PDB file of N, CA, C and O in Angstrom:
ATOM      1  N   MET A   1     113.138 109.033 205.873  1.00  0.00           N
ATOM      2  CA  MET A   1     114.029 107.897 205.968  1.00  0.00           C
ATOM      3  C   MET A   1     115.233 108.132 205.052  1.00  0.00           C
ATOM      4  O   MET A   1     115.058 108.539 203.903  1.00  0.00           O
ATOM      5  N   ALA A   2     116.425 107.889 205.530  1.00  0.00           N
ATOM      6  CA  ALA A   2     117.651 108.118 204.771  1.00  0.00           C
ATOM      7  C   ALA A   2     117.861 107.013 203.738  1.00  0.00           C
ATOM      8  O   ALA A   2     117.499 105.856 203.955  1.00  0.00           O
ATOM      9  N   SER A   3     118.450 107.397 202.619  1.00  0.00           N
ATOM     10  CA  SER A   3     118.757 106.426 201.573  1.00  0.00           C
ATOM     11  C   SER A   3     119.990 105.615 201.966  1.00  0.00           C
ATOM     12  O   SER A   3     120.937 106.145 202.547  1.00  0.00           O
ATOM     13  N   THR A   4     119.964 104.336 201.644  1.00  0.00           N
ATOM     14  CA  THR A   4     121.108 103.477 201.943  1.00  0.00           C
ATOM     15  C   THR A   4     122.136 103.503 200.819  1.00  0.00           C
ATOM     16  O   THR A   4     123.237 102.975 200.973  1.00  0.00           O
ATOM     17  N   GLY A   5     121.784 104.116 199.686  1.00  0.00           N
ATOM     18  CA  GLY A   5     122.719 104.187 198.569  1.00  0.00           C
ATOM     19  C   GLY A   5     122.738 102.932 197.710  1.00  0.00           C
ATOM     20  O   GLY A   5     123.547 102.841 196.787  1.00  0.00           O
ATOM     21  N   THR A   6     121.883 101.978 197.980  1.00  0.00           N
ATOM     22  CA  THR A   6     121.841 100.760 197.174  1.00  0.00           C
ATOM     23  C   THR A   6     120.624 100.797 196.265  1.00  0.00           C
ATOM     24  O   THR A   6     119.592 101.379 196.599  1.00  0.00           O
ATOM     25  N   GLN A   7     120.770 100.169 195.119  1.00  0.00           N
ATOM     26  CA  GLN A   7     119.656 100.106 194.179  1.00  0.00           C
ATOM     27  C   GLN A   7     118.725  98.963 194.556  1.00  0.00           C
ATOM     28  O   GLN A   7     119.156  97.911 195.027  1.00  0.00           O
ATOM     29  N   GLU A   8     117.464  99.194 194.340  1.00  0.00           N
ATOM     30  CA  GLU A   8     116.497  98.115 194.487  1.00  0.00           C
ATOM     31  C   GLU A   8     116.604  97.229 193.258  1.00  0.00           C
ATOM     32  O   GLU A   8     116.944  97.703 192.174  1.00  0.00           O
ATOM     33  N   LYS A   9     116.317  95.946 193.421  1.00  0.00           N
ATOM     34  CA  LYS A   9     116.389  95.006 192.292  1.00  0.00           C
ATOM     35  C   LYS A   9     115.512  95.473 191.134  1.00  0.00           C
ATOM     36  O   LYS A   9     115.846  95.220 189.977  1.00  0.00           O
ATOM     37  N   THR A  10     114.405  96.146 191.416  1.00  0.00           N
ATOM     38  CA  THR A  10     113.493  96.577 190.354  1.00  0.00           C
ATOM     39  C   THR A  10     114.091  97.694 189.500  1.00  0.00           C
ATOM     40  O   THR A  10     113.604  97.958 188.401  1.00  0.00           O
ATOM     41  N   ASP A  11     115.151  98.357 189.999  1.00  0.00           N
ATOM     42  CA  ASP A  11     115.780  99.436 189.250  1.00  0.00           C
ATOM     43  C   ASP A  11     116.817  98.934 188.249  1.00  0.00           C
ATOM     44  O   ASP A  11     117.327  99.712 187.443  1.00  0.00           O
ATOM     45  N   LEU A  12     117.126  97.660 188.294  1.00  0.00           N
ATOM     46  CA  LEU A  12     118.170  97.111 187.430  1.00  0.00           C
ATOM     47  C   LEU A  12     117.676  96.954 186.001  1.00  0.00           C
ATOM     48  O   LEU A  12     116.532  96.566 185.766  1.00  0.00           O
ATOM     49  N   LEU A  13     118.546  97.258 185.053  1.00  0.00           N
ATOM     50  CA  LEU A  13     118.248  96.960 183.656  1.00  0.00           C
ATOM     51  C   LEU A  13     118.206  95.446 183.510  1.00  0.00           C
ATOM     52  O   LEU A  13     118.908  94.732 184.226  1.00  0.00           O
ATOM     53  N   ARG A  14     117.391  94.957 182.593  1.00  0.00           N
ATOM     54  CA  ARG A  14     117.274  93.512 182.391  1.00  0.00           C
ATOM     55  C   ARG A  14     117.555  93.205 180.933  1.00  0.00           C
ATOM     56  O   ARG A  14     116.865  93.697 180.039  1.00  0.00           O
ATOM     57  N   TYR A  15     118.566  92.393 180.698  1.00  0.00           N
ATOM     58  CA  TYR A  15     118.945  92.020 179.340  1.00  0.00           C
ATOM     59  C   TYR A  15     118.582  90.567 179.059  1.00  0.00           C
ATOM     60  O   TYR A  15     118.418  89.759 179.973  1.00  0.00           O
ATOM     61  N   GLN A  16     118.460  90.257 177.766  1.00  0.00           N
ATOM     62  CA  GLN A  16     118.207  88.895 177.315  1.00  0.00           C
ATOM     63  C   GLN A  16     119.224  88.539 176.237  1.00  0.00           C
ATOM     64  O   GLN A  16     119.983  89.391 175.774  1.00  0.00           O
ATOM     65  N   MET A  17     119.226  87.271 175.849  1.00  0.00           N
ATOM     66  CA  MET A  17     120.081  86.797 174.757  1.00  0.00           C
ATOM     67  C   MET A  17     119.269  86.855 173.465  1.00  0.00           C
ATOM     68  O   MET A  17     118.048  86.702 173.484  1.00  0.00           O
ATOM     69  N   TYR A  18     119.950  87.074 172.350  1.00  0.00           N
ATOM     70  CA  TYR A  18     119.297  87.105 171.042  1.00  0.00           C
ATOM     71  C   TYR A  18     119.646  85.813 170.322  1.00  0.00           C
ATOM     72  O   TYR A  18     120.772  85.634 169.858  1.00  0.00           O
ATOM     73  N   ILE A  19     118.675  84.914 170.233  1.00  0.00           N
ATOM     74  CA  ILE A  19     118.884  83.604 169.607  1.00  0.00           C
ATOM     75  C   ILE A  19     117.740  83.335 168.637  1.00  0.00           C
ATOM     76  O   ILE A  19     116.568  83.406 169.008  1.00  0.00           O
ATOM     77  N   GLY A  20     118.083  83.031 167.419  1.00  0.00           N
ATOM     78  CA  GLY A  20     117.061  82.669 166.434  1.00  0.00           C
ATOM     79  C   GLY A  20     116.092  83.786 166.120  1.00  0.00           C
ATOM     80  O   GLY A  20     114.921  83.537 165.833  1.00  0.00           O
ATOM     81  N   GLY A  21     116.580  85.032 166.172  1.00  0.00           N
ATOM     82  CA  GLY A  21     115.724  86.168 165.849  1.00  0.00           C
ATOM     83  C   GLY A  21     114.789  86.582 166.973  1.00  0.00           C
ATOM     84  O   GLY A  21     113.874  87.375 166.752  1.00  0.00           O
ATOM     85  N   LYS A  22     115.004  86.056 168.179  1.00  0.00           N
ATOM     86  CA  LYS A  22     114.148  86.382 169.324  1.00  0.00           C
ATOM     87  C   LYS A  22     115.001  86.703 170.543  1.00  0.00           C
ATOM     88  O   LYS A  22     116.087  86.151 170.722  1.00  0.00           O
ATOM     89  N   TRP A  23     114.497  87.596 171.372  1.00  0.00           N
ATOM     90  CA  TRP A  23     115.131  87.886 172.655  1.00  0.00           C
ATOM     91  C   TRP A  23     114.617  86.866 173.659  1.00  0.00           C
ATOM     92  O   TRP A  23     113.409  86.747 173.861  1.00  0.00           O
ATOM     93  N   VAL A  24     115.525  86.132 174.286  1.00  0.00           N
ATOM     94  CA  VAL A  24     115.128  85.047 175.186  1.00  0.00           C
ATOM     95  C   VAL A  24     115.947  85.078 176.480  1.00  0.00           C
ATOM     96  O   VAL A  24     117.053  85.617 176.527  1.00  0.00           O
ATOM     97  N   ASP A  25     115.372  84.485 177.519  1.00  0.00           N
ATOM     98  CA  ASP A  25     116.074  84.271 178.779  1.00  0.00           C
ATOM     99  C   ASP A  25     116.835  82.951 178.685  1.00  0.00           C
ATOM    100  O   ASP A  25     116.606  82.160 177.771  1.00  0.00           O
ATOM    101  N   ALA A  26     117.724  82.722 179.620  1.00  0.00           N
ATOM    102  CA  ALA A  26     118.402  81.431 179.697  1.00  0.00           C
ATOM    103  C   ALA A  26     117.352  80.350 179.932  1.00  0.00           C
ATOM    104  O   ALA A  26     116.364  80.577 180.630  1.00  0.00           O
ATOM    105  N   LYS A  27     117.570  79.182 179.349  1.00  0.00           N
ATOM    106  CA  LYS A  27     116.599  78.084 179.478  1.00  0.00           C
ATOM    107  C   LYS A  27     116.281  77.782 180.940  1.00  0.00           C
ATOM    108  O   LYS A  27     115.126  77.538 181.289  1.00  0.00           O
ATOM    109  N   ASP A  28     117.310  77.800 181.797  1.00  0.00           N
ATOM    110  CA  ASP A  28     117.080  77.473 183.204  1.00  0.00           C
ATOM    111  C   ASP A  28     116.681  78.688 184.036  1.00  0.00           C
ATOM    112  O   ASP A  28     116.460  78.571 185.241  1.00  0.00           O
ATOM    113  N   GLY A  29     116.587  79.856 183.397  1.00  0.00           N
ATOM    114  CA  GLY A  29     116.161  81.066 184.087  1.00  0.00           C
ATOM    115  C   GLY A  29     117.233  81.740 184.931  1.00  0.00           C
ATOM    116  O   GLY A  29     116.961  82.758 185.569  1.00  0.00           O
ATOM    117  N   GLU A  30     118.446  81.194 184.949  1.00  0.00           N
ATOM    118  CA  GLU A  30     119.498  81.779 185.779  1.00  0.00           C
ATOM    119  C   GLU A  30     119.986  83.102 185.195  1.00  0.00           C
ATOM    120  O   GLU A  30     120.049  83.279 183.979  1.00  0.00           O
ATOM    121  N   THR A  31     120.326  84.023 186.089  1.00  0.00           N
ATOM    122  CA  THR A  31     120.879  85.319 185.709  1.00  0.00           C
ATOM    123  C   THR A  31     122.034  85.652 186.647  1.00  0.00           C
ATOM    124  O   THR A  31     122.243  84.999 187.669  1.00  0.00           O
ATOM    125  N   TYR A  32     122.765  86.673 186.272  1.00  0.00           N
ATOM    126  CA  TYR A  32     123.731  87.241 187.206  1.00  0.00           C
ATOM    127  C   TYR A  32     123.710  88.745 187.033  1.00  0.00           C
ATOM    128  O   TYR A  32     123.247  89.261 186.016  1.00  0.00           O
ATOM    129  N   GLU A  33     124.218  89.446 188.039  1.00  0.00           N
ATOM    130  CA  GLU A  33     124.201  90.896 188.034  1.00  0.00           C
ATOM    131  C   GLU A  33     125.512  91.446 187.479  1.00  0.00           C
ATOM    132  O   GLU A  33     126.591  90.912 187.739  1.00  0.00           O
ATOM    133  N   LEU A  34     125.392  92.521 186.712  1.00  0.00           N
ATOM    134  CA  LEU A  34     126.560  93.258 186.250  1.00  0.00           C
ATOM    135  C   LEU A  34     126.832  94.358 187.269  1.00  0.00           C
ATOM    136  O   LEU A  34     125.920  95.073 187.684  1.00  0.00           O
ATOM    137  N   ILE A  35     128.088  94.487 187.664  1.00  0.00           N
ATOM    138  CA  ILE A  35     128.477  95.444 188.684  1.00  0.00           C
ATOM    139  C   ILE A  35     129.249  96.599 188.051  1.00  0.00           C
ATOM    140  O   ILE A  35     130.179  96.377 187.276  1.00  0.00           O
ATOM    141  N   ASP A  36     128.869  97.808 188.374  1.00  0.00           N
ATOM    142  CA  ASP A  36     129.583  99.003 187.919  1.00  0.00           C
ATOM    143  C   ASP A  36     130.853  99.123 188.764  1.00  0.00           C
ATOM    144  O   ASP A  36     130.768  99.302 189.978  1.00  0.00           O
ATOM    145  N   PRO A  37     132.032  99.026 188.136  1.00  0.00           N
ATOM    146  CA  PRO A  37     133.265  99.063 188.922  1.00  0.00           C
ATOM    147  C   PRO A  37     133.498 100.401 189.627  1.00  0.00           C
ATOM    148  O   PRO A  37     134.216 100.453 190.625  1.00  0.00           O
ATOM    149  N   ALA A  38     132.908 101.469 189.125  1.00  0.00           N
ATOM    150  CA  ALA A  38     133.099 102.781 189.743  1.00  0.00           C
ATOM    151  C   ALA A  38     132.312 102.907 191.047  1.00  0.00           C
ATOM    152  O   ALA A  38     132.765 103.550 191.994  1.00  0.00           O
ATOM    153  N   THR A  39     131.127 102.287 191.087  1.00  0.00           N
ATOM    154  CA  THR A  39     130.273 102.414 192.272  1.00  0.00           C
ATOM    155  C   THR A  39     130.168 101.116 193.061  1.00  0.00           C
ATOM    156  O   THR A  39     129.709 101.105 194.204  1.00  0.00           O
ATOM    157  N   GLU A  40     130.598 100.024 192.438  1.00  0.00           N
ATOM    158  CA  GLU A  40     130.478  98.690 193.019  1.00  0.00           C
ATOM    159  C   GLU A  40     129.024  98.308 193.285  1.00  0.00           C
ATOM    160  O   GLU A  40     128.735  97.511 194.177  1.00  0.00           O
ATOM    161  N   GLU A  41     128.116  98.884 192.501  1.00  0.00           N
ATOM    162  CA  GLU A  41     126.692  98.576 192.620  1.00  0.00           C
ATOM    163  C   GLU A  41     126.218  97.865 191.357  1.00  0.00           C
ATOM    164  O   GLU A  41     126.710  98.120 190.258  1.00  0.00           O
ATOM    165  N   ALA A  42     125.261  96.974 191.539  1.00  0.00           N
ATOM    166  CA  ALA A  42     124.666  96.280 190.397  1.00  0.00           C
ATOM    167  C   ALA A  42     123.854  97.278 189.581  1.00  0.00           C
ATOM    168  O   ALA A  42     123.157  98.127 190.136  1.00  0.00           O
ATOM    169  N   PHE A  43     123.949  97.166 188.254  1.00  0.00           N
ATOM    170  CA  PHE A  43     123.153  98.047 187.397  1.00  0.00           C
ATOM    171  C   PHE A  43     122.299  97.276 186.396  1.00  0.00           C
ATOM    172  O   PHE A  43     121.427  97.860 185.754  1.00  0.00           O
ATOM    173  N   ALA A  44     122.540  95.961 186.253  1.00  0.00           N
ATOM    174  CA  ALA A  44     121.767  95.174 185.288  1.00  0.00           C
ATOM    175  C   ALA A  44     121.846  93.699 185.633  1.00  0.00           C
ATOM    176  O   ALA A  44     122.754  93.243 186.328  1.00  0.00           O
ATOM    177  N   THR A  45     120.858  92.964 185.123  1.00  0.00           N
ATOM    178  CA  THR A  45     120.917  91.507 185.186  1.00  0.00           C
ATOM    179  C   THR A  45     120.999  90.985 183.762  1.00  0.00           C
ATOM    180  O   THR A  45     120.378  91.529 182.849  1.00  0.00           O
ATOM    181  N   VAL A  46     121.769  89.927 183.587  1.00  0.00           N
ATOM    182  CA  VAL A  46     121.930  89.297 182.280  1.00  0.00           C
ATOM    183  C   VAL A  46     121.721  87.800 182.432  1.00  0.00           C
ATOM    184  O   VAL A  46     121.974  87.246 183.502  1.00  0.00           O
ATOM    185  N   PRO A  47     121.258  87.130 181.364  1.00  0.00           N
ATOM    186  CA  PRO A  47     121.071  85.684 181.449  1.00  0.00           C
ATOM    187  C   PRO A  47     122.407  84.969 181.618  1.00  0.00           C
ATOM    188  O   PRO A  47     123.421  85.360 181.040  1.00  0.00           O
ATOM    189  N   LYS A  48     122.382  83.936 182.406  1.00  0.00           N
ATOM    190  CA  LYS A  48     123.557  83.080 182.553  1.00  0.00           C
ATOM    191  C   LYS A  48     123.315  81.876 181.654  1.00  0.00           C
ATOM    192  O   LYS A  48     122.849  80.826 182.097  1.00  0.00           O
ATOM    193  N   GLY A  49     123.645  82.058 180.370  1.00  0.00           N
ATOM    194  CA  GLY A  49     123.400  81.004 179.390  1.00  0.00           C
ATOM    195  C   GLY A  49     124.206  79.757 179.700  1.00  0.00           C
ATOM    196  O   GLY A  49     125.363  79.827 180.116  1.00  0.00           O
ATOM    197  N   GLY A  50     123.579  78.634 179.492  1.00  0.00           N
ATOM    198  CA  GLY A  50     124.227  77.357 179.736  1.00  0.00           C
ATOM    199  C   GLY A  50     124.465  76.589 178.444  1.00  0.00           C
ATOM    200  O   GLY A  50     124.348  77.130 177.344  1.00  0.00           O
ATOM    201  N   ILE A  51     124.795  75.341 178.605  1.00  0.00           N
ATOM    202  CA  ILE A  51     125.092  74.472 177.456  1.00  0.00           C
ATOM    203  C   ILE A  51     123.893  74.386 176.515  1.00  0.00           C
ATOM    204  O   ILE A  51     124.055  74.473 175.298  1.00  0.00           O
ATOM    205  N   GLU A  52     122.708  74.218 177.063  1.00  0.00           N
ATOM    206  CA  GLU A  52     121.504  74.110 176.228  1.00  0.00           C
ATOM    207  C   GLU A  52     121.286  75.386 175.407  1.00  0.00           C
ATOM    208  O   GLU A  52     120.903  75.320 174.239  1.00  0.00           O
ATOM    209  N   ASP A  53     121.528  76.532 176.018  1.00  0.00           N
ATOM    210  CA  ASP A  53     121.385  77.810 175.303  1.00  0.00           C
ATOM    211  C   ASP A  53     122.419  77.914 174.181  1.00  0.00           C
ATOM    212  O   ASP A  53     122.098  78.337 173.070  1.00  0.00           O
ATOM    213  N   ALA A  54     123.655  77.528 174.475  1.00  0.00           N
ATOM    214  CA  ALA A  54     124.722  77.572 173.464  1.00  0.00           C
ATOM    215  C   ALA A  54     124.407  76.636 172.304  1.00  0.00           C
ATOM    216  O   ALA A  54     124.584  77.003 171.142  1.00  0.00           O
ATOM    217  N   GLU A  55     123.944  75.436 172.613  1.00  0.00           N
ATOM    218  CA  GLU A  55     123.611  74.479 171.552  1.00  0.00           C
ATOM    219  C   GLU A  55     122.489  74.998 170.670  1.00  0.00           C
ATOM    220  O   GLU A  55     122.528  74.829 169.451  1.00  0.00           O
ATOM    221  N   GLN A  56     121.481  75.634 171.281  1.00  0.00           N
ATOM    222  CA  GLN A  56     120.386  76.208 170.490  1.00  0.00           C
ATOM    223  C   GLN A  56     120.909  77.317 169.589  1.00  0.00           C
ATOM    224  O   GLN A  56     120.550  77.380 168.413  1.00  0.00           O
ATOM    225  N   ALA A  57     121.755  78.194 170.126  1.00  0.00           N
ATOM    226  CA  ALA A  57     122.312  79.288 169.326  1.00  0.00           C
ATOM    227  C   ALA A  57     123.131  78.749 168.157  1.00  0.00           C
ATOM    228  O   ALA A  57     123.054  79.276 167.047  1.00  0.00           O
ATOM    229  N   ILE A  58     123.903  77.715 168.401  1.00  0.00           N
ATOM    230  CA  ILE A  58     124.710  77.105 167.338  1.00  0.00           C
ATOM    231  C   ILE A  58     123.816  76.496 166.266  1.00  0.00           C
ATOM    232  O   ILE A  58     124.073  76.664 165.074  1.00  0.00           O
ATOM    233  N   ARG A  59     122.763  75.787 166.685  1.00  0.00           N
ATOM    234  CA  ARG A  59     121.830  75.174 165.716  1.00  0.00           C
ATOM    235  C   ARG A  59     121.176  76.217 164.816  1.00  0.00           C
ATOM    236  O   ARG A  59     121.153  76.057 163.596  1.00  0.00           O
ATOM    237  N   VAL A  60     120.644  77.287 165.413  1.00  0.00           N
ATOM    238  CA  VAL A  60     119.953  78.276 164.582  1.00  0.00           C
ATOM    239  C   VAL A  60     120.936  79.070 163.725  1.00  0.00           C
ATOM    240  O   VAL A  60     120.594  79.475 162.614  1.00  0.00           O
ATOM    241  N   ALA A  61     122.154  79.297 164.225  1.00  0.00           N
ATOM    242  CA  ALA A  61     123.163  79.988 163.414  1.00  0.00           C
ATOM    243  C   ALA A  61     123.567  79.133 162.218  1.00  0.00           C
ATOM    244  O   ALA A  61     123.705  79.642 161.106  1.00  0.00           O
ATOM    245  N   ARG A  62     123.756  77.848 162.444  1.00  0.00           N
ATOM    246  CA  ARG A  62     124.124  76.936 161.352  1.00  0.00           C
ATOM    247  C   ARG A  62     123.011  76.887 160.311  1.00  0.00           C
ATOM    248  O   ARG A  62     123.276  76.933 159.109  1.00  0.00           O
ATOM    249  N   ASP A  63     121.767  76.795 160.775  1.00  0.00           N
ATOM    250  CA  ASP A  63     120.624  76.752 159.859  1.00  0.00           C
ATOM    251  C   ASP A  63     120.524  78.058 159.065  1.00  0.00           C
ATOM    252  O   ASP A  63     120.274  78.041 157.860  1.00  0.00           O
ATOM    253  N   ALA A  64     120.721  79.181 159.746  1.00  0.00           N
ATOM    254  CA  ALA A  64     120.666  80.477 159.062  1.00  0.00           C
ATOM    255  C   ALA A  64     121.766  80.581 158.010  1.00  0.00           C
ATOM    256  O   ALA A  64     121.548  81.116 156.923  1.00  0.00           O
ATOM    257  N   PHE A  65     122.938  80.070 158.338  1.00  0.00           N
ATOM    258  CA  PHE A  65     124.035  80.130 157.374  1.00  0.00           C
ATOM    259  C   PHE A  65     123.757  79.220 156.182  1.00  0.00           C
ATOM    260  O   PHE A  65     123.966  79.613 155.034  1.00  0.00           O
ATOM    261  N   ASP A  66     123.290  78.010 156.452  1.00  0.00           N
ATOM    262  CA  ASP A  66     123.071  77.042 155.376  1.00  0.00           C
ATOM    263  C   ASP A  66     121.885  77.394 154.483  1.00  0.00           C
ATOM    264  O   ASP A  66     121.917  77.123 153.282  1.00  0.00           O
ATOM    265  N   HIS A  67     120.838  77.996 155.055  1.00  0.00           N
ATOM    266  CA  HIS A  67     119.612  78.227 154.296  1.00  0.00           C
ATOM    267  C   HIS A  67     119.253  79.698 154.121  1.00  0.00           C
ATOM    268  O   HIS A  67     118.265  80.016 153.460  1.00  0.00           O
ATOM    269  N   GLY A  68     120.028  80.582 154.693  1.00  0.00           N
ATOM    270  CA  GLY A  68     119.754  82.010 154.587  1.00  0.00           C
ATOM    271  C   GLY A  68     120.509  82.644 153.440  1.00  0.00           C
ATOM    272  O   GLY A  68     121.118  81.948 152.628  1.00  0.00           O
ATOM    273  N   PRO A  69     120.471  83.961 153.373  1.00  0.00           N
ATOM    274  CA  PRO A  69     121.114  84.676 152.267  1.00  0.00           C
ATOM    275  C   PRO A  69     122.628  84.809 152.397  1.00  0.00           C
ATOM    276  O   PRO A  69     123.302  85.075 151.402  1.00  0.00           O
ATOM    277  N   TRP A  70     123.174  84.633 153.584  1.00  0.00           N
ATOM    278  CA  TRP A  70     124.606  84.886 153.818  1.00  0.00           C
ATOM    279  C   TRP A  70     125.540  84.147 152.857  1.00  0.00           C
ATOM    280  O   TRP A  70     126.414  84.788 152.272  1.00  0.00           O
ATOM    281  N   PRO A  71     125.401  82.830 152.665  1.00  0.00           N
ATOM    282  CA  PRO A  71     126.356  82.151 151.784  1.00  0.00           C
ATOM    283  C   PRO A  71     126.212  82.534 150.306  1.00  0.00           C
ATOM    284  O   PRO A  71     127.111  82.269 149.508  1.00  0.00           O
ATOM    285  N   LYS A  72     125.105  83.145 149.947  1.00  0.00           N
ATOM    286  CA  LYS A  72     124.887  83.555 148.560  1.00  0.00           C
ATOM    287  C   LYS A  72     125.447  84.951 148.281  1.00  0.00           C
ATOM    288  O   LYS A  72     125.538  85.377 147.130  1.00  0.00           O
ATOM    289  N   MET A  73     125.822  85.662 149.362  1.00  0.00           N
ATOM    290  CA  MET A  73     126.343  87.019 149.203  1.00  0.00           C
ATOM    291  C   MET A  73     127.822  86.991 148.842  1.00  0.00           C
ATOM    292  O   MET A  73     128.546  86.037 149.128  1.00  0.00           O
ATOM    293  N   THR A  74     128.238  88.082 148.201  1.00  0.00           N
ATOM    294  CA  THR A  74     129.666  88.240 147.923  1.00  0.00           C
ATOM    295  C   THR A  74     130.369  88.681 149.205  1.00  0.00           C
ATOM    296  O   THR A  74     129.727  89.100 150.168  1.00  0.00           O
ATOM    297  N   ALA A  75     131.687  88.581 149.202  1.00  0.00           N
ATOM    298  CA  ALA A  75     132.475  89.031 150.351  1.00  0.00           C
ATOM    299  C   ALA A  75     132.258  90.520 150.604  1.00  0.00           C
ATOM    300  O   ALA A  75     132.228  90.952 151.756  1.00  0.00           O
ATOM    301  N   VAL A  76     132.108  91.296 149.558  1.00  0.00           N
ATOM    302  CA  VAL A  76     131.886  92.736 149.693  1.00  0.00           C
ATOM    303  C   VAL A  76     130.541  92.999 150.373  1.00  0.00           C
ATOM    304  O   VAL A  76     130.445  93.865 151.243  1.00  0.00           O
ATOM    305  N   GLU A  77     129.510  92.262 149.984  1.00  0.00           N
ATOM    306  CA  GLU A  77     128.188  92.432 150.609  1.00  0.00           C
ATOM    307  C   GLU A  77     128.226  92.050 152.091  1.00  0.00           C
ATOM    308  O   GLU A  77     127.657  92.749 152.930  1.00  0.00           O
ATOM    309  N   ARG A  78     128.890  90.949 152.406  1.00  0.00           N
ATOM    310  CA  ARG A  78     128.997  90.532 153.812  1.00  0.00           C
ATOM    311  C   ARG A  78     129.796  91.553 154.617  1.00  0.00           C
ATOM    312  O   ARG A  78     129.443  91.864 155.755  1.00  0.00           O
ATOM    313  N   ALA A  79     130.869  92.072 154.030  1.00  0.00           N
ATOM    314  CA  ALA A  79     131.679  93.088 154.722  1.00  0.00           C
ATOM    315  C   ALA A  79     130.879  94.331 155.031  1.00  0.00           C
ATOM    316  O   ALA A  79     131.033  94.918 156.102  1.00  0.00           O
ATOM    317  N   GLU A  80     130.025  94.743 154.109  1.00  0.00           N
ATOM    318  CA  GLU A  80     129.183  95.928 154.329  1.00  0.00           C
ATOM    319  C   GLU A  80     128.250  95.706 155.523  1.00  0.00           C
ATOM    320  O   GLU A  80     128.066  96.606 156.342  1.00  0.00           O
ATOM    321  N   ILE A  81     127.673  94.536 155.620  1.00  0.00           N
ATOM    322  CA  ILE A  81     126.796  94.217 156.767  1.00  0.00           C
ATOM    323  C   ILE A  81     127.603  94.242 158.059  1.00  0.00           C
ATOM    324  O   ILE A  81     127.145  94.775 159.069  1.00  0.00           O
ATOM    325  N   MET A  82     128.786  93.674 158.031  1.00  0.00           N
ATOM    326  CA  MET A  82     129.624  93.656 159.225  1.00  0.00           C
ATOM    327  C   MET A  82     130.036  95.067 159.638  1.00  0.00           C
ATOM    328  O   MET A  82     130.087  95.372 160.830  1.00  0.00           O
ATOM    329  N   ARG A  83     130.328  95.919 158.676  1.00  0.00           N
ATOM    330  CA  ARG A  83     130.671  97.322 158.991  1.00  0.00           C
ATOM    331  C   ARG A  83     129.495  98.042 159.645  1.00  0.00           C
ATOM    332  O   ARG A  83     129.672  98.790 160.606  1.00  0.00           O
ATOM    333  N   LYS A  84     128.298  97.811 159.120  1.00  0.00           N
ATOM    334  CA  LYS A  84     127.106  98.431 159.708  1.00  0.00           C
ATOM    335  C   LYS A  84     126.870  97.926 161.129  1.00  0.00           C
ATOM    336  O   LYS A  84     126.481  98.695 162.009  1.00  0.00           O
ATOM    337  N   ALA A  85     127.102  96.654 161.349  1.00  0.00           N
ATOM    338  CA  ALA A  85     126.907  96.088 162.686  1.00  0.00           C
ATOM    339  C   ALA A  85     127.913  96.646 163.679  1.00  0.00           C
ATOM    340  O   ALA A  85     127.603  96.833 164.856  1.00  0.00           O
ATOM    341  N   ALA A  86     129.121  96.910 163.194  1.00  0.00           N
ATOM    342  CA  ALA A  86     130.165  97.434 164.084  1.00  0.00           C
ATOM    343  C   ALA A  86     129.860  98.869 164.428  1.00  0.00           C
ATOM    344  O   ALA A  86     130.615  99.501 165.168  1.00  0.00           O
TER     345      ALA A  86
END
């Protein structure tokens, strides 16, 4: 049987959002496909985060900032972390 040149859905990479130290799907389970512009084929699915997901991310980020080590660090220490992340 000849190949149609399309990927099966099972071949797609699957990504999640990182919220509150955990990899999670969108609350409503919605996703969308990322398309490779060179081939015009889908290569991955990503969560389609909604308002509820954004609000959760904001809440945990605010809590981490207020109660975590970040506000106690110097600007130099924070810059070093940002450089490593980049």
